[in-house]
Predicted model as a PDB file, atoms N, CA, C, CB and O in Angstrom, pLDDT in the B-factor column:
MODEL        1                                                                  
ATOM      1  N   MET A   1       0.839  -1.183   0.000  1.00 61.00           N  
ATOM      2  CA  MET A   1       0.000   0.000   0.000  1.00 61.00           C  
ATOM      3  C   MET A   1       0.885   1.248   0.000  1.00 61.00           C  
ATOM      4  CB  MET A   1      -0.955  -0.003   1.220  1.00 61.00           C  
ATOM      5  O   MET A   1       1.812   1.355   0.803  1.00 61.00           O  
ATOM      6  N   ILE A   2       0.601   2.175  -0.890  1.00 57.00           N  
ATOM      7  CA  ILE A   2       1.362   3.415  -0.985  1.00 57.00           C  
ATOM      8  C   ILE A   2       0.642   4.490  -0.192  1.00 57.00           C  
ATOM      9  CB  ILE A   2       1.551   3.850  -2.464  1.00 57.00           C  
ATOM     10  O   ILE A   2      -0.553   4.725  -0.371  1.00 57.00           O  
ATOM     11  N   GLU A   3       1.392   5.136   0.686  1.00 61.00           N  
ATOM     12  CA  GLU A   3       0.827   6.207   1.490  1.00 61.00           C  
ATOM     13  C   GLU A   3       1.184   7.541   0.852  1.00 61.00           C  
ATOM     14  CB  GLU A   3       1.337   6.136   2.952  1.00 61.00           C  
ATOM     15  O   GLU A   3       2.358   7.812   0.600  1.00 61.00           O  
ATOM     16  N   MET A   4       0.196   8.367   0.590  1.00 62.00           N  
ATOM     17  CA  MET A   4       0.424   9.675   0.001  1.00 62.00           C  
ATOM     18  C   MET A   4       0.747  10.678   1.106  1.00 62.00           C  
ATOM     19  CB  MET A   4      -0.808  10.134  -0.819  1.00 62.00           C  
ATOM     20  O   MET A   4       0.019  10.778   2.094  1.00 62.00           O  
ATOM     21  N   VAL A   5       1.821  11.405   0.937  1.00 66.00           N  
ATOM     22  CA  VAL A   5       2.246  12.395   1.918  1.00 66.00           C  
ATOM     23  C   VAL A   5       1.644  13.742   1.561  1.00 66.00           C  
ATOM     24  CB  VAL A   5       3.790  12.485   1.987  1.00 66.00           C  
ATOM     25  O   VAL A   5       1.627  14.134   0.394  1.00 66.00           O  
ATOM     26  N   ASP A   6       1.156  14.442   2.559  1.00 76.00           N  
ATOM     27  CA  ASP A   6       0.624  15.783   2.363  1.00 76.00           C  
ATOM     28  C   ASP A   6       1.755  16.690   1.877  1.00 76.00           C  
ATOM     29  CB  ASP A   6      -0.014  16.334   3.678  1.00 76.00           C  
ATOM     30  O   ASP A   6       2.842  16.687   2.455  1.00 76.00           O  
ATOM     31  N   PHE A   7       1.508  17.465   0.821  1.00 75.00           N  
ATOM     32  CA  PHE A   7       2.549  18.277   0.209  1.00 75.00           C  
ATOM     33  C   PHE A   7       3.126  19.301   1.176  1.00 75.00           C  
ATOM     34  CB  PHE A   7       2.004  18.978  -1.010  1.00 75.00           C  
ATOM     35  O   PHE A   7       4.343  19.477   1.226  1.00 75.00           O  
ATOM     36  N   SER A   8       2.282  19.976   1.941  1.00 78.00           N  
ATOM     37  CA  SER A   8       2.791  20.974   2.890  1.00 78.00           C  
ATOM     38  C   SER A   8       3.633  20.312   3.979  1.00 78.00           C  
ATOM     39  CB  SER A   8       1.626  21.755   3.526  1.00 78.00           C  
ATOM     40  O   SER A   8       4.587  20.914   4.471  1.00 78.00           O  
ATOM     41  N   SER A   9       3.291  19.085   4.359  1.00 79.00           N  
ATOM     42  CA  SER A   9       4.093  18.347   5.335  1.00 79.00           C  
ATOM     43  C   SER A   9       5.448  17.985   4.754  1.00 79.00           C  
ATOM     44  CB  SER A   9       3.360  17.080   5.791  1.00 79.00           C  
ATOM     45  O   SER A   9       6.459  18.006   5.455  1.00 79.00           O  
ATOM     46  N   LEU A  10       5.464  17.657   3.483  1.00 77.00           N  
ATOM     47  CA  LEU A  10       6.715  17.313   2.817  1.00 77.00           C  
ATOM     48  C   LEU A  10       7.692  18.482   2.888  1.00 77.00           C  
ATOM     49  CB  LEU A  10       6.459  16.918   1.353  1.00 77.00           C  
ATOM     50  O   LEU A  10       8.872  18.290   3.181  1.00 77.00           O  
ATOM     51  N   ILE A  11       7.206  19.685   2.623  1.00 80.00           N  
ATOM     52  CA  ILE A  11       8.064  20.873   2.689  1.00 80.00           C  
ATOM     53  C   ILE A  11       8.487  21.134   4.131  1.00 80.00           C  
ATOM     54  CB  ILE A  11       7.334  22.111   2.110  1.00 80.00           C  
ATOM     55  O   ILE A  11       9.655  21.425   4.391  1.00 80.00           O  
ATOM     56  N   ALA A  12       7.557  21.033   5.060  1.00 80.00           N  
ATOM     57  CA  ALA A  12       7.867  21.302   6.472  1.00 80.00           C  
ATOM     58  C   ALA A  12       8.858  20.292   7.042  1.00 80.00           C  
ATOM     59  CB  ALA A  12       6.587  21.288   7.302  1.00 80.00           C  
ATOM     60  O   ALA A  12       9.664  20.640   7.904  1.00 80.00           O  
ATOM     61  N   ASP A  13       8.808  19.044   6.570  1.00 83.00           N  
ATOM     62  CA  ASP A  13       9.666  17.991   7.111  1.00 83.00           C  
ATOM     63  C   ASP A  13      11.025  17.898   6.435  1.00 83.00           C  
ATOM     64  CB  ASP A  13       8.975  16.676   6.995  1.00 83.00           C  
ATOM     65  O   ASP A  13      11.916  17.207   6.931  1.00 83.00           O  
ATOM     66  N   SER A  14      11.194  18.576   5.326  1.00 84.00           N  
ATOM     67  CA  SER A  14      12.468  18.531   4.604  1.00 84.00           C  
ATOM     68  C   SER A  14      13.161  19.885   4.728  1.00 84.00           C  
ATOM     69  CB  SER A  14      12.249  18.159   3.104  1.00 84.00           C  
ATOM     70  O   SER A  14      12.666  20.892   4.222  1.00 84.00           O  
ATOM     71  N   ALA A  15      14.308  19.902   5.404  1.00 88.00           N  
ATOM     72  CA  ALA A  15      15.035  21.162   5.578  1.00 88.00           C  
ATOM     73  C   ALA A  15      15.432  21.767   4.232  1.00 88.00           C  
ATOM     74  CB  ALA A  15      16.283  20.940   6.439  1.00 88.00           C  
ATOM     75  O   ALA A  15      15.405  22.985   4.062  1.00 88.00           O  
ATOM     76  N   LYS A  16      15.800  20.908   3.274  1.00 87.00           N  
ATOM     77  CA  LYS A  16      16.212  21.416   1.959  1.00 87.00           C  
ATOM     78  C   LYS A  16      15.032  22.035   1.212  1.00 87.00           C  
ATOM     79  CB  LYS A  16      16.830  20.286   1.119  1.00 87.00           C  
ATOM     80  O   LYS A  16      15.167  23.107   0.623  1.00 87.00           O  
ATOM     81  N   LEU A  17      13.881  21.370   1.230  1.00 88.00           N  
ATOM     82  CA  LEU A  17      12.716  21.931   0.549  1.00 88.00           C  
ATOM     83  C   LEU A  17      12.200  23.172   1.268  1.00 88.00           C  
ATOM     84  CB  LEU A  17      11.606  20.887   0.447  1.00 88.00           C  
ATOM     85  O   LEU A  17      11.705  24.100   0.629  1.00 88.00           O  
ATOM     86  N   LYS A  18      12.311  23.190   2.581  1.00 90.00           N  
ATOM     87  CA  LYS A  18      11.883  24.365   3.340  1.00 90.00           C  
ATOM     88  C   LYS A  18      12.736  25.576   2.964  1.00 90.00           C  
ATOM     89  CB  LYS A  18      11.971  24.096   4.861  1.00 90.00           C  
ATOM     90  O   LYS A  18      12.216  26.671   2.752  1.00 90.00           O  
ATOM     91  N   GLU A  19      14.040  25.366   2.885  1.00 93.00           N  
ATOM     92  CA  GLU A  19      14.943  26.456   2.503  1.00 93.00           C  
ATOM     93  C   GLU A  19      14.723  26.876   1.048  1.00 93.00           C  
ATOM     94  CB  GLU A  19      16.406  26.033   2.712  1.00 93.00           C  
ATOM     95  O   GLU A  19      14.734  28.065   0.732  1.00 93.00           O  
ATOM     96  N   LEU A  20      14.526  25.901   0.172  1.00 92.00           N  
ATOM     97  CA  LEU A  20      14.246  26.205  -1.231  1.00 92.00           C  
ATOM     98  C   LEU A  20      12.954  26.995  -1.364  1.00 92.00           C  
ATOM     99  CB  LEU A  20      14.163  24.915  -2.056  1.00 92.00           C  
ATOM    100  O   LEU A  20      12.885  27.947  -2.142  1.00 92.00           O  
ATOM    101  N   ASP A  21      11.936  26.611  -0.615  1.00 92.00           N  
ATOM    102  CA  ASP A  21      10.644  27.299  -0.636  1.00 92.00           C  
ATOM    103  C   ASP A  21      10.813  28.767  -0.239  1.00 92.00           C  
ATOM    104  CB  ASP A  21       9.641  26.599   0.309  1.00 92.00           C  
ATOM    105  O   ASP A  21      10.267  29.659  -0.888  1.00 92.00           O  
ATOM    106  N   LYS A  22      11.559  29.003   0.812  1.00 94.00           N  
ATOM    107  CA  LYS A  22      11.804  30.367   1.283  1.00 94.00           C  
ATOM    108  C   LYS A  22      12.601  31.164   0.248  1.00 94.00           C  
ATOM    109  CB  LYS A  22      12.554  30.344   2.630  1.00 94.00           C  
ATOM    110  O   LYS A  22      12.276  32.313  -0.052  1.00 94.00           O  
ATOM    111  N   LEU A  23      13.639  30.542  -0.286  1.00 95.00           N  
ATOM    112  CA  LEU A  23      14.493  31.207  -1.272  1.00 95.00           C  
ATOM    113  C   LEU A  23      13.730  31.563  -2.548  1.00 95.00           C  
ATOM    114  CB  LEU A  23      15.680  30.318  -1.614  1.00 95.00           C  
ATOM    115  O   LEU A  23      13.867  32.669  -3.071  1.00 95.00           O  
ATOM    116  N   LEU A  24      12.927  30.621  -3.045  1.00 95.00           N  
ATOM    117  CA  LEU A  24      12.197  30.876  -4.290  1.00 95.00           C  
ATOM    118  C   LEU A  24      11.112  31.938  -4.120  1.00 95.00           C  
ATOM    119  CB  LEU A  24      11.573  29.587  -4.798  1.00 95.00           C  
ATOM    120  O   LEU A  24      10.831  32.686  -5.057  1.00 95.00           O  
ATOM    121  N   LYS A  25      10.502  32.014  -2.939  1.00 94.00           N  
ATOM    122  CA  LYS A  25       9.529  33.088  -2.685  1.00 94.00           C  
ATOM    123  C   LYS A  25      10.204  34.448  -2.790  1.00 94.00           C  
ATOM    124  CB  LYS A  25       8.877  32.923  -1.290  1.00 94.00           C  
ATOM    125  O   LYS A  25       9.666  35.381  -3.385  1.00 94.00           O  
ATOM    126  N   GLU A  26      11.393  34.543  -2.199  1.00 96.00           N  
ATOM    127  CA  GLU A  26      12.154  35.791  -2.244  1.00 96.00           C  
ATOM    128  C   GLU A  26      12.573  36.131  -3.675  1.00 96.00           C  
ATOM    129  CB  GLU A  26      13.392  35.692  -1.342  1.00 96.00           C  
ATOM    130  O   GLU A  26      12.453  37.277  -4.108  1.00 96.00           O  
ATOM    131  N   LYS A  27      13.060  35.137  -4.397  1.00 95.00           N  
ATOM    132  CA  LYS A  27      13.498  35.360  -5.776  1.00 95.00           C  
ATOM    133  C   LYS A  27      12.330  35.761  -6.673  1.00 95.00           C  
ATOM    134  CB  LYS A  27      14.172  34.102  -6.329  1.00 95.00           C  
ATOM    135  O   LYS A  27      12.477  36.627  -7.536  1.00 95.00           O  
ATOM    136  N   ARG A  28      11.173  35.136  -6.472  1.00 94.00           N  
ATOM    137  CA  ARG A  28       9.991  35.477  -7.273  1.00 94.00           C  
ATOM    138  C   ARG A  28       9.590  36.919  -7.020  1.00 94.00           C  
ATOM    139  CB  ARG A  28       8.814  34.529  -6.952  1.00 94.00           C  
ATOM    140  O   ARG A  28       9.261  37.654  -7.951  1.00 94.00           O  
ATOM    141  N   LYS A  29       9.617  37.321  -5.753  1.00 95.00           N  
ATOM    142  CA  LYS A  29       9.246  38.685  -5.377  1.00 95.00           C  
ATOM    143  C   LYS A  29      10.155  39.707  -6.061  1.00 95.00           C  
ATOM    144  CB  LYS A  29       9.312  38.856  -3.850  1.00 95.00           C  
ATOM    145  O   LYS A  29       9.705  40.783  -6.455  1.00 95.00           O  
ATOM    146  N   ASN A  30      11.434  39.362  -6.197  1.00 95.00           N  
ATOM    147  CA  ASN A  30      12.408  40.262  -6.838  1.00 95.00           C  
ATOM    148  C   ASN A  30      12.434  40.139  -8.352  1.00 95.00           C  
ATOM    149  CB  ASN A  30      13.787  39.992  -6.300  1.00 95.00           C  
ATOM    150  O   ASN A  30      13.124  40.908  -9.021  1.00 95.00           O  
ATOM    151  N   GLY A  31      11.690  39.178  -8.905  1.00 93.00           N  
ATOM    152  CA  GLY A  31      11.678  38.988 -10.354  1.00 93.00           C  
ATOM    153  C   GLY A  31      12.922  38.287 -10.879  1.00 93.00           C  
ATOM    154  O   GLY A  31      13.216  38.350 -12.072  1.00 93.00           O  
ATOM    155  N   ASP A  32      13.653  37.619  -9.994  1.00 94.00           N  
ATOM    156  CA  ASP A  32      14.881  36.926 -10.382  1.00 94.00           C  
ATOM    157  C   ASP A  32      14.575  35.584 -11.045  1.00 94.00           C  
ATOM    158  CB  ASP A  32      15.779  36.714  -9.160  1.00 94.00           C  
ATOM    159  O   ASP A  32      13.494  35.020 -10.875  1.00 94.00           O  
ATOM    160  N   ARG A  33      15.543  35.094 -11.795  1.00 90.00           N  
ATOM    161  CA  ARG A  33      15.486  33.757 -12.378  1.00 90.00           C  
ATOM    162  C   ARG A  33      16.443  32.864 -11.607  1.00 90.00           C  
ATOM    163  CB  ARG A  33      15.838  33.779 -13.901  1.00 90.00           C  
ATOM    164  O   ARG A  33      17.445  33.339 -11.073  1.00 90.00           O  
ATOM    165  N   VAL A  34      16.142  31.576 -11.547  1.00 91.00           N  
ATOM    166  CA  VAL A  34      16.924  30.640 -10.740  1.00 91.00           C  
ATOM    167  C   VAL A  34      17.255  29.414 -11.576  1.00 91.00           C  
ATOM    168  CB  VAL A  34      16.156  30.236  -9.452  1.00 91.00           C  
ATOM    169  O   VAL A  34      16.425  28.932 -12.348  1.00 91.00           O  
ATOM    170  N   LEU A  35      18.472  28.915 -11.416  1.00 88.00           N  
ATOM    171  CA  LEU A  35      18.886  27.666 -12.030  1.00 88.00           C  
ATOM    172  C   LEU A  35      19.171  26.675 -10.910  1.00 88.00           C  
ATOM    173  CB  LEU A  35      20.135  27.864 -12.951  1.00 88.00           C  
ATOM    174  O   LEU A  35      19.978  26.955 -10.024  1.00 88.00           O  
ATOM    175  N   ILE A  36      18.521  25.531 -10.944  1.00 89.00           N  
ATOM    176  CA  ILE A  36      18.732  24.483  -9.951  1.00 89.00           C  
ATOM    177  C   ILE A  36      19.337  23.284 -10.667  1.00 89.00           C  
ATOM    178  CB  ILE A  36      17.395  24.098  -9.223  1.00 89.00           C  
ATOM    179  O   ILE A  36      18.780  22.780 -11.641  1.00 89.00           O  
ATOM    180  N   PHE A  37      20.477  22.840 -10.173  1.00 87.00           N  
ATOM    181  CA  PHE A  37      21.169  21.710 -10.781  1.00 87.00           C  
ATOM    182  C   PHE A  37      21.039  20.488  -9.884  1.00 87.00           C  
ATOM    183  CB  PHE A  37      22.655  22.043 -11.034  1.00 87.00           C  
ATOM    184  O   PHE A  37      21.269  20.571  -8.678  1.00 87.00           O  
ATOM    185  N   CYS A  38      20.675  19.367 -10.466  1.00 87.00           N  
ATOM    186  CA  CYS A  38      20.593  18.093  -9.741  1.00 87.00           C  
ATOM    187  C   CYS A  38      21.221  17.009 -10.604  1.00 87.00           C  
ATOM    188  CB  CYS A  38      19.108  17.732  -9.382  1.00 87.00           C  
ATOM    189  O   CYS A  38      21.125  17.043 -11.830  1.00 87.00           O  
ATOM    190  N   GLN A  39      21.852  16.064  -9.963  1.00 86.00           N  
ATOM    191  CA  GLN A  39      22.421  14.943 -10.696  1.00 86.00           C  
ATOM    192  C   GLN A  39      21.469  13.758 -10.752  1.00 86.00           C  
ATOM    193  CB  GLN A  39      23.729  14.521 -10.066  1.00 86.00           C  
ATOM    194  O   GLN A  39      21.593  12.903 -11.628  1.00 86.00           O  
ATOM    195  N   MET A  40      20.521  13.702  -9.825  1.00 87.00           N  
ATOM    196  CA  MET A  40      19.614  12.553  -9.765  1.00 87.00           C  
ATOM    197  C   MET A  40      18.265  12.898 -10.396  1.00 87.00           C  
ATOM    198  CB  MET A  40      19.419  12.095  -8.303  1.00 87.00           C  
ATOM    199  O   MET A  40      17.644  13.901 -10.044  1.00 87.00           O  
ATOM    200  N   THR A  41      17.825  12.069 -11.317  1.00 86.00           N  
ATOM    201  CA  THR A  41      16.550  12.327 -11.982  1.00 86.00           C  
ATOM    202  C   THR A  41      15.374  12.220 -11.006  1.00 86.00           C  
ATOM    203  CB  THR A  41      16.356  11.350 -13.144  1.00 86.00           C  
ATOM    204  O   THR A  41      14.355  12.882 -11.200  1.00 86.00           O  
ATOM    205  N   LYS A  42      15.500  11.405  -9.973  1.00 87.00           N  
ATOM    206  CA  LYS A  42      14.422  11.293  -8.983  1.00 87.00           C  
ATOM    207  C   LYS A  42      14.218  12.627  -8.274  1.00 87.00           C  
ATOM    208  CB  LYS A  42      14.735  10.181  -7.951  1.00 87.00           C  
ATOM    209  O   LYS A  42      13.085  13.022  -7.998  1.00 87.00           O  
ATOM    210  N   MET A  43      15.311  13.318  -7.981  1.00 87.00           N  
ATOM    211  CA  MET A  43      15.199  14.640  -7.358  1.00 87.00           C  
ATOM    212  C   MET A  43      14.578  15.631  -8.326  1.00 87.00           C  
ATOM    213  CB  MET A  43      16.578  15.144  -6.894  1.00 87.00           C  
ATOM    214  O   MET A  43      13.808  16.498  -7.912  1.00 87.00           O  
ATOM    215  N   LEU A  44      14.899  15.519  -9.601  1.00 88.00           N  
ATOM    216  CA  LEU A  44      14.258  16.371 -10.602  1.00 88.00           C  
ATOM    217  C   LEU A  44      12.751  16.117 -10.637  1.00 88.00           C  
ATOM    218  CB  LEU A  44      14.874  16.127 -11.996  1.00 88.00           C  
ATOM    219  O   LEU A  44      11.968  17.052 -10.808  1.00 88.00           O  
ATOM    220  N   ASP A  45      12.341  14.856 -10.476  1.00 88.00           N  
ATOM    221  CA  ASP A  45      10.917  14.529 -10.430  1.00 88.00           C  
ATOM    222  C   ASP A  45      10.242  15.224  -9.250  1.00 88.00           C  
ATOM    223  CB  ASP A  45      10.717  13.006 -10.336  1.00 88.00           C  
ATOM    224  O   ASP A  45       9.151  15.777  -9.391  1.00 88.00           O  
ATOM    225  N   ILE A  46      10.894  15.195  -8.089  1.00 87.00           N  
ATOM    226  CA  ILE A  46      10.348  15.839  -6.890  1.00 87.00           C  
ATOM    227  C   ILE A  46      10.271  17.350  -7.089  1.00 87.00           C  
ATOM    228  CB  ILE A  46      11.211  15.506  -5.649  1.00 87.00           C  
ATOM    229  O   ILE A  46       9.266  17.977  -6.753  1.00 87.00           O  
ATOM    230  N   LEU A  47      11.335  17.926  -7.636  1.00 90.00           N  
ATOM    231  CA  LEU A  47      11.334  19.366  -7.883  1.00 90.00           C  
ATOM    232  C   LEU A  47      10.293  19.771  -8.925  1.00 90.00           C  
ATOM    233  CB  LEU A  47      12.711  19.815  -8.333  1.00 90.00           C  
ATOM    234  O   LEU A  47       9.673  20.829  -8.812  1.00 90.00           O  
ATOM    235  N   GLU A  48      10.106  18.940  -9.923  1.00 90.00           N  
ATOM    236  CA  GLU A  48       9.095  19.223 -10.941  1.00 90.00           C  
ATOM    237  C   GLU A  48       7.701  19.245 -10.308  1.00 90.00           C  
ATOM    238  CB  GLU A  48       9.157  18.171 -12.079  1.00 90.00           C  
ATOM    239  O   GLU A  48       6.889  20.117 -10.619  1.00 90.00           O  
ATOM    240  N   ASP A  49       7.430  18.303  -9.436  1.00 88.00           N  
ATOM    241  CA  ASP A  49       6.152  18.277  -8.727  1.00 88.00           C  
ATOM    242  C   ASP A  49       6.013  19.505  -7.830  1.00 88.00           C  
ATOM    243  CB  ASP A  49       6.023  16.988  -7.892  1.00 88.00           C  
ATOM    244  O   ASP A  49       4.952  20.128  -7.792  1.00 88.00           O  
ATOM    245  N   TYR A  50       7.059  19.849  -7.121  1.00 89.00           N  
ATOM    246  CA  TYR A  50       7.059  21.032  -6.254  1.00 89.00           C  
ATOM    247  C   TYR A  50       6.755  22.291  -7.071  1.00 89.00           C  
ATOM    248  CB  TYR A  50       8.421  21.177  -5.529  1.00 89.00           C  
ATOM    249  O   TYR A  50       5.887  23.082  -6.703  1.00 89.00           O  
ATOM    250  N   MET A  51       7.474  22.469  -8.176  1.00 91.00           N  
ATOM    251  CA  MET A  51       7.294  23.665  -9.014  1.00 91.00           C  
ATOM    252  C   MET A  51       5.879  23.754  -9.573  1.00 91.00           C  
ATOM    253  CB  MET A  51       8.303  23.663 -10.163  1.00 91.00           C  
ATOM    254  O   MET A  51       5.289  24.833  -9.629  1.00 91.00           O  
ATOM    255  N   SER A  52       5.346  22.617  -9.983  1.00 91.00           N  
ATOM    256  CA  SER A  52       3.984  22.596 -10.523  1.00 91.00           C  
ATOM    257  C   SER A  52       2.968  22.983  -9.454  1.00 91.00           C  
ATOM    258  CB  SER A  52       3.652  21.206 -11.089  1.00 91.00           C  
ATOM    259  O   SER A  52       2.073  23.791  -9.702  1.00 91.00           O  
ATOM    260  N   ARG A  53       3.109  22.408  -8.276  1.00 90.00           N  
ATOM    261  CA  ARG A  53       2.171  22.705  -7.188  1.00 90.00           C  
ATOM    262  C   ARG A  53       2.246  24.152  -6.737  1.00 90.00           C  
ATOM    263  CB  ARG A  53       2.437  21.796  -6.010  1.00 90.00           C  
ATOM    264  O   ARG A  53       1.239  24.729  -6.326  1.00 90.00           O  
ATOM    265  N   LYS A  54       3.426  24.740  -6.809  1.00 90.00           N  
ATOM    266  CA  LYS A  54       3.612  26.143  -6.420  1.00 90.00           C  
ATOM    267  C   LYS A  54       3.317  27.100  -7.570  1.00 90.00           C  
ATOM    268  CB  LYS A  54       5.035  26.364  -5.922  1.00 90.00           C  
ATOM    269  O   LYS A  54       3.378  28.318  -7.403  1.00 90.00           O  
ATOM    270  N   LYS A  55       2.999  26.546  -8.732  1.00 92.00           N  
ATOM    271  CA  LYS A  55       2.663  27.327  -9.930  1.00 92.00           C  
ATOM    272  C   LYS A  55       3.831  28.216 -10.399  1.00 92.00           C  
ATOM    273  CB  LYS A  55       1.434  28.196  -9.652  1.00 92.00           C  
ATOM    274  O   LYS A  55       3.628  29.340 -10.858  1.00 92.00           O  
ATOM    275  N   TYR A  56       5.051  27.686 -10.271  1.00 92.00           N  
ATOM    276  CA  TYR A  56       6.223  28.360 -10.801  1.00 92.00           C  
ATOM    277  C   TYR A  56       6.389  27.972 -12.269  1.00 92.00           C  
ATOM    278  CB  TYR A  56       7.495  28.002  -9.977  1.00 92.00           C  
ATOM    279  O   TYR A  56       6.076  26.850 -12.667  1.00 92.00           O  
ATOM    280  N   THR A  57       6.880  28.906 -13.055  1.00 91.00           N  
ATOM    281  CA  THR A  57       7.239  28.609 -14.431  1.00 91.00           C  
ATOM    282  C   THR A  57       8.624  27.975 -14.407  1.00 91.00           C  
ATOM    283  CB  THR A  57       7.205  29.899 -15.331  1.00 91.00           C  
ATOM    284  O   THR A  57       9.550  28.521 -13.806  1.00 91.00           O  
ATOM    285  N   PHE A  58       8.767  26.829 -15.057  1.00 89.00           N  
ATOM    286  CA  PHE A  58      10.053  26.153 -15.040  1.00 89.00           C  
ATOM    287  C   PHE A  58      10.253  25.365 -16.321  1.00 89.00           C  
ATOM    288  CB  PHE A  58      10.162  25.233 -13.827  1.00 89.00           C  
ATOM    289  O   PHE A  58       9.299  25.048 -17.032  1.00 89.00           O  
ATOM    290  N   PHE A  59      11.500  25.059 -16.600  1.00 84.00           N  
ATOM    291  CA  PHE A  59      11.883  24.191 -17.703  1.00 84.00           C  
ATOM    292  C   PHE A  59      12.764  23.099 -17.136  1.00 84.00           C  
ATOM    293  CB  PHE A  59      12.613  24.980 -18.839  1.00 84.00           C  
ATOM    294  O   PHE A  59      13.701  23.373 -16.386  1.00 84.00           O  
ATOM    295  N   ARG A  60      12.470  21.884 -17.486  1.00 83.00           N  
ATOM    296  CA  ARG A  60      13.298  20.759 -17.053  1.00 83.00           C  
ATOM    297  C   ARG A  60      14.253  20.420 -18.189  1.00 83.00           C  
ATOM    298  CB  ARG A  60      12.422  19.512 -16.655  1.00 83.00           C  
ATOM    299  O   ARG A  60      13.841  19.988 -19.265  1.00 83.00           O  
ATOM    300  N   LEU A  61      15.514  20.624 -17.929  1.00 80.00           N  
ATOM    301  CA  LEU A  61      16.546  20.340 -18.919  1.00 80.00           C  
ATOM    302  C   LEU A  61      17.288  19.090 -18.470  1.00 80.00           C  
ATOM    303  CB  LEU A  61      17.527  21.553 -19.095  1.00 80.00           C  
ATOM    304  O   LEU A  61      18.107  19.143 -17.552  1.00 80.00           O  
ATOM    305  N   ASP A  62      17.004  17.983 -19.109  1.00 79.00           N  
ATOM    306  CA  ASP A  62      17.698  16.747 -18.762  1.00 79.00           C  
ATOM    307  C   ASP A  62      18.001  15.950 -20.019  1.00 79.00           C  
ATOM    308  CB  ASP A  62      16.862  15.906 -17.781  1.00 79.00           C  
ATOM    309  O   ASP A  62      17.753  16.412 -21.133  1.00 79.00           O  
ATOM    310  N   GLY A  63      18.528  14.772 -19.838  1.00 77.00           N  
ATOM    311  CA  GLY A  63      18.951  13.941 -20.955  1.00 77.00           C  
ATOM    312  C   GLY A  63      17.844  13.474 -21.869  1.00 77.00           C  
ATOM    313  O   GLY A  63      18.117  12.926 -22.937  1.00 77.00           O  
ATOM    314  N   SER A  64      16.581  13.681 -21.470  1.00 78.00           N  
ATOM    315  CA  SER A  64      15.478  13.246 -22.329  1.00 78.00           C  
ATOM    316  C   SER A  64      15.263  14.201 -23.507  1.00 78.00           C  
ATOM    317  CB  SER A  64      14.192  13.131 -21.511  1.00 78.00           C  
ATOM    318  O   SER A  64      14.551  13.869 -24.455  1.00 78.00           O  
ATOM    319  N   LEU A  65      15.873  15.378 -23.445  1.00 76.00           N  
ATOM    320  CA  LEU A  65      15.768  16.349 -24.540  1.00 76.00           C  
ATOM    321  C   LEU A  65      17.019  16.291 -25.398  1.00 76.00           C  
ATOM    322  CB  LEU A  65      15.554  17.783 -23.994  1.00 76.00           C  
ATOM    323  O   LEU A  65      18.120  16.054 -24.901  1.00 76.00           O  
ATOM    324  N   ASN A  66      16.836  16.511 -26.687  1.00 78.00           N  
ATOM    325  CA  ASN A  66      18.041  16.538 -27.530  1.00 78.00           C  
ATOM    326  C   ASN A  66      18.785  17.855 -27.311  1.00 78.00           C  
ATOM    327  CB  ASN A  66      17.671  16.360 -29.040  1.00 78.00           C  
ATOM    328  O   ASN A  66      18.217  18.820 -26.799  1.00 78.00           O  
ATOM    329  N   ILE A  67      20.027  17.887 -27.692  1.00 81.00           N  
ATOM    330  CA  ILE A  67      20.903  19.024 -27.395  1.00 81.00           C  
ATOM    331  C   ILE A  67      20.394  20.327 -27.996  1.00 81.00           C  
ATOM    332  CB  ILE A  67      22.301  18.746 -27.903  1.00 81.00           C  
ATOM    333  O   ILE A  67      20.535  21.380 -27.375  1.00 81.00           O  
ATOM    334  N   ALA A  68      19.812  20.282 -29.179  1.00 85.00           N  
ATOM    335  CA  ALA A  68      19.300  21.494 -29.828  1.00 85.00           C  
ATOM    336  C   ALA A  68      18.140  22.077 -29.033  1.00 85.00           C  
ATOM    337  CB  ALA A  68      18.854  21.191 -31.273  1.00 85.00           C  
ATOM    338  O   ALA A  68      18.053  23.293 -28.864  1.00 85.00           O  
ATOM    339  N   ASP A  69      17.251  21.223 -28.546  1.00 80.00           N  
ATOM    340  CA  ASP A  69      16.113  21.704 -27.735  1.00 80.00           C  
ATOM    341  C   ASP A  69      16.599  22.312 -26.427  1.00 80.00           C  
ATOM    342  CB  ASP A  69      15.125  20.553 -27.444  1.00 80.00           C  
ATOM    343  O   ASP A  69      16.094  23.344 -25.985  1.00 80.00           O  
ATOM    344  N   ARG A  70      17.577  21.667 -25.816  1.00 76.00           N  
ATOM    345  CA  ARG A  70      18.129  22.203 -24.567  1.00 76.00           C  
ATOM    346  C   ARG A  70      18.771  23.574 -24.807  1.00 76.00           C  
ATOM    347  CB  ARG A  70      19.169  21.221 -23.968  1.00 76.00           C  
ATOM    348  O   ARG A  70      18.586  24.498 -24.016  1.00 76.00           O  
ATOM    349  N   ARG A  71      19.507  23.694 -25.880  1.00 80.00           N  
ATOM    350  CA  ARG A  71      20.160  24.947 -26.217  1.00 80.00           C  
ATOM    351  C   ARG A  71      19.113  26.052 -26.424  1.00 80.00           C  
ATOM    352  CB  ARG A  71      21.031  24.777 -27.481  1.00 80.00           C  
ATOM    353  O   ARG A  71      19.281  27.168 -25.933  1.00 80.00           O  
ATOM    354  N   ASP A  72      18.044  25.741 -27.146  1.00 81.00           N  
ATOM    355  CA  ASP A  72      16.973  26.707 -27.387  1.00 81.00           C  
ATOM    356  C   ASP A  72      16.302  27.135 -26.084  1.00 81.00           C  
ATOM    357  CB  ASP A  72      15.935  26.119 -28.339  1.00 81.00           C  
ATOM    358  O   ASP A  72      15.994  28.312 -25.900  1.00 81.00           O  
ATOM    359  N   MET A  73      16.075  26.188 -25.187  1.00 75.00           N  
ATOM    360  CA  MET A  73      15.430  26.513 -23.918  1.00 75.00           C  
ATOM    361  C   MET A  73      16.303  27.418 -23.060  1.00 75.00           C  
ATOM    362  CB  MET A  73      15.098  25.241 -23.156  1.00 75.00           C  
ATOM    363  O   MET A  73      15.793  28.316 -22.389  1.00 75.00           O  
ATOM    364  N   VAL A  74      17.600  27.194 -23.075  1.00 75.00           N  
ATOM    365  CA  VAL A  74      18.508  28.024 -22.293  1.00 75.00           C  
ATOM    366  C   VAL A  74      18.529  29.443 -22.859  1.00 75.00           C  
ATOM    367  CB  VAL A  74      19.931  27.419 -22.283  1.00 75.00           C  
ATOM    368  O   VAL A  74      18.538  30.420 -22.110  1.00 75.00           O  
ATOM    369  N   ASN A  75      18.538  29.544 -24.185  1.00 75.00           N  
ATOM    370  CA  ASN A  75      18.520  30.885 -24.811  1.00 75.00           C  
ATOM    371  C   ASN A  75      17.217  31.581 -24.513  1.00 75.00           C  
ATOM    372  CB  ASN A  75      18.726  30.792 -26.338  1.00 75.00           C  
ATOM    373  O   ASN A  75      17.009  32.713 -24.948  1.00 75.00           O  
TER     374      ASN A  75                                                      
ENDMDL                                                                          
END                                                                             
């Protein structure tokens, strides 16, 4: 049986997500852009879910995109 974790609890229980949440609120308020680098695709999955739930605009640049598409997205 899979137990679904409440999203707000996930942020409150994870020091890294709590700090990221605080940082991104500040950056959004200032109109800044942010680049987050991860080596693990599972962490990218978690961040993608976080960004979607928080209604942040984001682009996921990983190995599933060809190099030309990645280059265009960065530009």
